ZAMARGU-4260 file (C-alpha; in steps of 0.2 Angstrom, whole numbers, plus 5000, padded with zeros to 4 digits):
<rodrens>
0) 5679/3557/5056 | 5680/3574/5065 | 5697/3582/5067 | 5701/3585/5085 | 5709/3602/5090
5) 5716/3608/5107 | 5701/3616/5116 | 5713/3629/5123 | 5721/3635/5107 | 5713/3651/5101
10) 5712/3661/5085 | 5708/3680/5083 | 5696/3685/5069 | 5698/3704/5066 | 5687/3712/5053
15) 5695/3728/5047 | 5681/3733/5035 | 5665/3726/5027 | 5654/3726/5041 | 5639/3738/5043
20) 5642/3742/5025 | 5642/3735/5007 | 5660/3735/5002 | 5678/3737/5009 | 5679/3719/5014
25) 5695/3714/5023 | 5697/3702/5038 | 5713/3697/5047 | 5715/3680/5056 | 5728/3680/5069
30) 5737/3667/5080 | 5752/3670/5092 | 5765/3670/5077 | 5755/3672/5061 | 5742/3684/5052
35) 5733/3680/5036 | 5721/3692/5028 | 5706/3688/5018 | 5702/3700/5004 | 5707/3719/5003
40) 5693/3729/4995 | 5687/3747/4993 | 5671/3756/4995 | 5664/3770/4985 | 5661/3787/4993
45) 5644/3792/5000 | 5635/3808/4996 | 5643/3817/5010 | 5661/3813/5005 | 5663/3828/4993
50) 5677/3826/4980 | 5682/3809/4987 | 5686/3795/4974 | 5688/3780/4984 | 5688/3773/5002
55) 5700/3760/5008 | 5703/3751/5024 | 5714/3757/5038 | 5728/3744/5040 | 5737/3752/5054
60) 5735/3736/5064 | 5743/3726/5050 | 5758/3739/5049 | 5760/3737/5068 | 5761/3718/5066
65) 5770/3717/5049 | 5782/3704/5056 | 5768/3691/5058 | 5759/3695/5041 | 5760/3680/5030
70) 5749/3685/5015 | 5733/3691/5007 | 5721/3677/5002 | 5708/3684/4989 | 5691/3676/4986
75) 5686/3684/4969 | 5690/3699/4958 | 5677/3712/4963 | 5682/3729/4968 | 5675/3728/4985
80) 5687/3713/4988 | 5702/3718/4978 | 5701/3736/4975 | 5712/3742/4990 | 5726/3730/4987
85) 5738/3742/4977 | 5736/3755/4991 | 5738/3743/5005 | 5753/3734/4998 | 5762/3750/4997
90) 5761/3751/5016 | 5763/3733/5021 | 5773/3719/5011 | 5765/3702/5009 | 5762/3689/4995
95) 5745/3688/4987 | 5736/3671/4983 | 5721/3670/4972 | 5713/3660/4958 | 5718/3662/4940
100) 5706/3675/4933 | 5706/3684/4950 | 5725/3686/4949 | 5724/3692/4931 | 5712/3706/4936
105) 5724/3710/4951 | 5739/3711/4940 | 5730/3724/4929 | 5730/3735/4945 | 5747/3731/4950
110) 5754/3736/4932 | 5745/3753/4934 | 5753/3756/4951 | 5770/3749/4947 | 5769/3734/4959
115) 5772/3719/4947 | 5790/3718/4953 | 5788/3721/4971 | 5773/3710/4976 | 5775/3691/4975
120) 5760/3682/4968 | 5754/3664/4967 | 5739/3657/4957 | 5729/3644/4967 | 5718/3630/4960
125) 5702/3624/4967 | 5705/3610/4980 | 5723/3616/4982 | 5729/3621/5000 | 5742/3634/5004
130) 5752/3634/5021 | 5754/3652/5028 | 5762/3651/5045 | 5750/3643/5057 | 5736/3643/5044
135) 5732/3630/5030 | 5719/3638/5018 | 5710/3627/5005 | 5701/3636/4990 | 5684/3628/4987
140) 5674/3631/4971 | 5659/3642/4972 | 5648/3652/4960 | 5646/3671/4959 | 5643/3685/4946
145) 5662/3683/4942 | 5671/3667/4937 | 5684/3659/4948 | 5676/3664/4964 | 5681/3654/4979
150) 5676/3649/4997 | 5690/3647/5009 | 5692/3633/5022 | 5704/3641/5034 | 5712/3628/5046
155) 5719/3636/5062 | 5726/3629/5078 | 5709/3631/5086 | 5699/3623/5071 | 5692/3627/5054
160) 5684/3643/5050 | 5674/3642/5034 | 5673/3659/5024 | 5660/3659/5010 | 5666/3675/5001
165) 5652/3681/4990 | 5642/3666/4983 | 5627/3659/4976 | 5622/3641/4972 | 5621/3640/4953
170) 5617/3623/4946 | 5619/3629/4928 | 5633/3642/4928 | 5638/3650/4911 | 5656/3646/4914
175) 5664/3632/4923 | 5656/3620/4936 | 5644/3622/4949 | 5648/3625/4967 | 5657/3611/4976
180) 5644/3606/4988 | 5652/3589/4991 | 5668/3596/4997 | 5659/3609/5008 | 5649/3594/5016
185) 5666/3584/5018 | 5673/3599/5027 | 5657/3601/5038 | 5658/3583/5042 | 5676/3585/5049
190) 5670/3600/5060 | 5669/3618/5057 | 5673/3630/5071 | 5665/3645/5064 | 5656/3650/5048
195) 5658/3667/5040 | 5644/3668/5027 | 5639/3681/5014 | 5624/3692/5020 | 5620/3702/5005
200) 5604/3694/5000 | 5599/3686/5017 | 5583/3697/5017 | 5577/3689/5001 | 5568/3672/5003
205) 5570/3657/4991 | 5584/3655/4979 | 5594/3666/4967 | 5590/3662/4949 | 5604/3655/4938
210) 5614/3667/4928 | 5610/3657/4912 | 5592/3663/4913 | 5598/3680/4908 | 5604/3673/4891
215) 5586/3669/4887 | 5580/3686/4891 | 5593/3694/4880 | 5588/3683/4866 | 5570/3689/4867
220) 5576/3707/4868 | 5587/3706/4853 | 5573/3697/4844 | 5560/3711/4848 | 5572/3725/4843
225) 5580/3719/4827 | 5579/3736/4819 | 5587/3747/4833 | 5605/3749/4839 | 5607/3740/4856
230) 5617/3746/4870 | 5619/3736/4886 | 5626/3743/4902 | 5633/3730/4915 | 5646/3728/4928
235) 5663/3727/4920 | 5668/3712/4930 | 5652/3701/4926 | 5661/3691/4912 | 5647/3678/4911
240) 5635/3692/4907 | 5646/3699/4894 | 5648/3681/4887 | 5629/3680/4885 | 5627/3696/4877
245) 5640/3691/4864 | 5631/3674/4862 | 5615/3684/4858 | 5624/3696/4846 | 5631/3681/4836
250) 5614/3673/4835 | 5607/3689/4828 | 5621/3693/4817 | 5627/3709/4826 | 5645/3716/4829
255) 5650/3719/4846 | 5659/3735/4853 | 5666/3736/4870 | 5667/3754/4878 | 5673/3759/4895
260) 5691/3757/4901 | 5687/3744/4915 | 5676/3734/4904 | 5690/3734/4890 | 5703/3728/4903
265) 5693/3715/4911 | 5687/3707/4895 | 5704/3707/4887 | 5711/3698/4903 | 5696/3686/4903
270) 5699/3682/4884 | 5718/3680/4886 | 5715/3668/4901 | 5701/3658/4892 | 5686/3663/4903
275) 5676/3670/4889 | 5673/3664/4871 | 5674/3678/4858 | 5670/3672/4840 | 5682/3677/4827
280) 5677/3693/4818 | 5662/3698/4830 | 5672/3712/4840 | 5675/3728/4831 | 5684/3744/4837
285) 5673/3759/4842 | 5680/3769/4827 | 5673/3757/4815 | 5655/3758/4821 | 5651/3771/4807
290) 5654/3757/4794 | 5638/3747/4800 | 5620/3751/4802 | 5611/3752/4818 | 5603/3735/4817
295) 5621/3727/4815 | 5628/3734/4831 | 5627/3730/4850 | 5637/3741/4862 | 5643/3734/4879
300) 5647/3747/4891 | 5650/3753/4909 | 5640/3764/4919 | 5625/3754/4924 | 5626/3762/4942
305) 5625/3779/4935 | 5643/3783/4939 | 5646/3801/4932 | 5663/3797/4923 | 5657/3780/4916
310) 5653/3778/4898 | 5634/3777/4898 | 5631/3792/4909 | 5642/3802/4898 | 5632/3796/4883
315) 5616/3801/4892 | 5623/3818/4895 | 5628/3820/4877 | 5647/3823/4882 | 5654/3806/4876
320) 5667/3810/4862 | 5663/3795/4851 | 5645/3789/4854 | 5628/3799/4853 | 5612/3792/4859
325) 5599/3793/4845 | 5580/3791/4844 | 5576/3773/4842 | 5591/3766/4852 | 5587/3752/4864
330) 5597/3754/4880 | 5597/3739/4893 | 5602/3741/4911 | 5608/3724/4915 | 5611/3726/4934
335) 5601/3731/4949 | 5606/3748/4957 | 5617/3746/4972 | 5609/3754/4988 | 5613/3773/4987
340) 5614/3773/4968 | 5596/3774/4964 | 5595/3792/4961 | 5610/3792/4949 | 5603/3778/4939
345) 5586/3786/4938 | 5594/3802/4932 | 5603/3793/4918 | 5587/3784/4913 | 5578/3800/4912
350) 5592/3808/4901 | 5592/3793/4889 | 5573/3794/4887 | 5574/3812/4884 | 5586/3809/4870
355) 5573/3797/4862 | 5580/3780/4868 | 5570/3765/4873 | 5576/3760/4890 | 5574/3742/4898
360) 5578/3741/4916 | 5569/3725/4921 | 5572/3706/4919 | 5590/3707/4913 | 5599/3704/4929
365) 5601/3691/4942 | 5610/3693/4958 | 5627/3685/4962 | 5622/3682/4980 | 5613/3668/4989
370) 5596/3670/4995 | 5589/3662/5012 | 5587/3645/5006 | 5605/3644/4998 | 5612/3651/5015
375) 5602/3638/5024 | 5610/3624/5013 | 5628/3630/5018 | 5623/3629/5037 | 5616/3612/5034
380) 5632/3606/5026 | 5645/3615/5038 | 5636/3613/5054 | 5647/3627/5062 | 5649/3629/5081
385) 5650/3649/5079 | 5642/3660/5067 | 5650/3677/5061 | 5638/3685/5048 | 5648/3696/5035
390) 5646/3707/5020 | 5632/3718/5024 | 5624/3733/5033 | 5618/3730/5051 | 5600/3725/5045
395) 5608/3711/5034 | 5619/3705/5048 | 5604/3706/5061 | 5593/3696/5048 | 5607/3683/5046
400) 5608/3681/5064 | 5590/3677/5065 | 5592/3664/5051 | 5606/3656/5060 | 5595/3654/5075
405) 5582/3646/5065 | 5595/3633/5059 | 5598/3628/5077 | 5613/3639/5082 | 5612/3646/5100
410) 5610/3664/5102 | 5626/3666/5112 | 5636/3658/5098 | 5631/3671/5085 | 5642/3686/5084
415) 5637/3702/5075 | 5654/3711/5074 | 5659/3729/5070 | 5674/3733/5060 | 5689/3733/5072
420) 5682/3721/5085 | 5694/3707/5090 | 5684/3691/5092 | 5695/3677/5101 | 5688/3659/5097
425) 5692/3642/5104 | 5681/3626/5105 | 5678/3630/5123 | 5674/3649/5122 | 5672/3664/5111
430) 5672/3682/5116 | 5676/3700/5109 | 5692/3704/5119 | 5698/3720/5111 | 5696/3733/5097
435) 5708/3740/5084 | 5708/3754/5072 | 5697/3751/5058 | 5691/3766/5049 | 5689/3772/5031
440) 5705/3780/5023 | 5699/3793/5010 | 5708/3793/4993 | 5706/3810/4984 | 5716/3810/4967
445) 5734/3805/4972 | 5731/3809/4990 | 5729/3794/5002 | 5723/3799/5019 | 5727/3817/5018
450) 5708/3821/5018 | 5700/3819/5035 | 5684/3824/5044 | 5689/3842/5046 | 5692/3844/5027
455) 5676/3835/5023 | 5667/3846/5035 | 5674/3862/5027 | 5670/3855/5009 | 5652/3852/5015
460) 5651/3869/5023 | 5657/3877/5007 | 5645/3867/4996 | 5630/3872/5007 | 5634/3890/5012
465) 5648/3897/5001 | 5663/3907/5005 | 5667/3925/5009 | 5685/3931/5009 | 5690/3948/5017
470) 5707/3955/5010 | 5717/3969/5018 | 5734/3976/5019 | 5742/3982/5035 | 5758/3992/5037
475) 5772/3983/5045 | 5775/3989/5063 | 5761/4002/5064 | 5747/3990/5059 | 5739/4005/5049
480) 5727/3999/5035 | 5736/4003/5018 | 5723/3994/5007 | 5706/3987/5009 | 5696/3979/5016
485) 5689/3971/5001 | 5676/3957/5001 | 5676/3943/4988 | 5661/3931/4988 | 5660/3914/4980
490) 5644/3903/4981 | 5636/3914/4994 | 5626/3927/4984 | 5627/3935/4967 | 5637/3951/4971
495) 5629/3961/4957 | 5612/3958/4963 | 5616/3960/4982 | 5626/3977/4982 | 5617/3984/4997
500) 5621/3968/5007 | 5639/3968/5002 | 5641/3987/5006 | 5634/3984/5023 | 5645/3969/5026
505) 5660/3980/5021 | 5655/3993/5035 | 5654/3979/5048 | 5672/3974/5043 | 5678/3992/5044
510) 5669/3994/5061 | 5677/3978/5068 | 5694/3984/5062 | 5692/4001/5070 | 5688/3992/5087
515) 5704/3983/5085 | 5714/3999/5082 | 5706/4008/5096 | 5711/3994/5108 | 5729/3993/5101
520) 5726/3975/5095 | 5742/3970/5085 | 5740/3951/5085 | 5734/3947/5068 | 5725/3931/5074
525) 5714/3941/5086 | 5710/3954/5072 | 5705/3939/5060 | 5694/3932/5074 | 5686/3949/5077
530) 5682/3951/5059 | 5675/3934/5057 | 5664/3935/5072 | 5657/3952/5068 | 5654/3948/5050
535) 5647/3931/5054 | 5634/3938/5066 | 5629/3951/5053 | 5627/3938/5039 | 5617/3926/5050
540) 5605/3940/5055 | 5602/3946/5038 | 5602/3930/5028 | 5600/3915/5040 | 5615/3908/5032
545) 5633/3903/5038 | 5645/3905/5024 | 5664/3901/5028 | 5672/3918/5032 | 5691/3919/5028
550) 5700/3935/5032 | 5717/3937/5024 | 5729/3950/5030 | 5744/3955/5020 | 5759/3965/5026
555) 5768/3979/5017
</rodrens>
């Protein structure tokens, strides 16, 4: 029997990130008196974000409506869904709700940031519902590349919004039970106002392979390389993958070493909470590797995406303090490069091969995301009135919209949103009614948000064209030149091989200074502009380059 809702009641869906990109997933749901937020992830910087460590969502809208905020509800424990929580919860105060393993990983972050005492947390089980203001949210079992992932049935005054989170349909999961298709069908039978569905693999036809198939591949690789040391790089959060590597290590009588801070932390949490089975005596400390021969060791490490500071790329570059790659090592990349990371991964593969390692990059990974046929199954079970594709770049969202149309959803009921759009939904109508701030906040070291577009532009200019500094000392009052001008160059030209150019540049600066003195210019700002413009014109004509020019005037 379908639940009846007031057709005049509305709910706002406000994605603050996660659209038109992979990562930084965060969506607010709002009624007149309540706001709940699903996920709070980060994304990693692109090539143009020089020196930036992380990108987190702008939660200005949540700060402005803090009195309505009831809580953060988390679908699973991947960085693109939980990574921004420690930063955001320093700006807004709200409890966090998640399943057991997801909460364990979140709490690791909270300990690092000193938030364990200040943030209220509640572990939620599958099938359990929580009431947050005007919302009731049920956690539904699903499968993904990390255990304890959940779909969310969000009951609002206007109807049920079904949020898949990241998911796949795995009939033979390594840990736990398969996705709860029966419960999804029951929710669909009662009526679903809107479906927010994972779009990551929507461009791939067919079905995603079961995670369990990777275990058989590992067994074959271990059997084929009995005499070599085996090193496996995978995502730290893929606990099921680590379990299968450990299973193969046990079968082929190898000891297991875990390397990489995030890998060590997550495996420790998963083991403590019972989400991974580690046989007694199989794990050894990295310091004890020297007590075993190569054919007795398997090393599980981070760095499968070529991240510069992760363990495997440091081994490949021969800068890891404890592990050196040797000829004969077998290195397995148990992941697929995230879009944009292909060059970094290729660089690490080449470095490993140069050191004599045998590198395996195929057939040791399956995706954690649903392909087209699995997505169609969710549509068939939920029968939504409206469709809001999520989790993907525009090409993914557009392809998802086409798939929804093929499943009988009218074009006017499919909304490809942008981050910051405010979509107001009711059973009688739906429309984008507003737009709120939703940009990426850049994290650089301990600085959050203090690096913006202007600073990035300066960094890019410095990286591309270098810097020229002009230093001179003027007498107080008379503005007579007491010292200099001197020219210092960094990243522009090698001064010792460009003496003529630098001498001519110095003459240009001196001429510009003389012009200022003749015109009795006393404003240092105008003097700097004159120097910068004159030297800039000269450099452009001589070299076709545009270095950053920084005049510095000191007073004596």
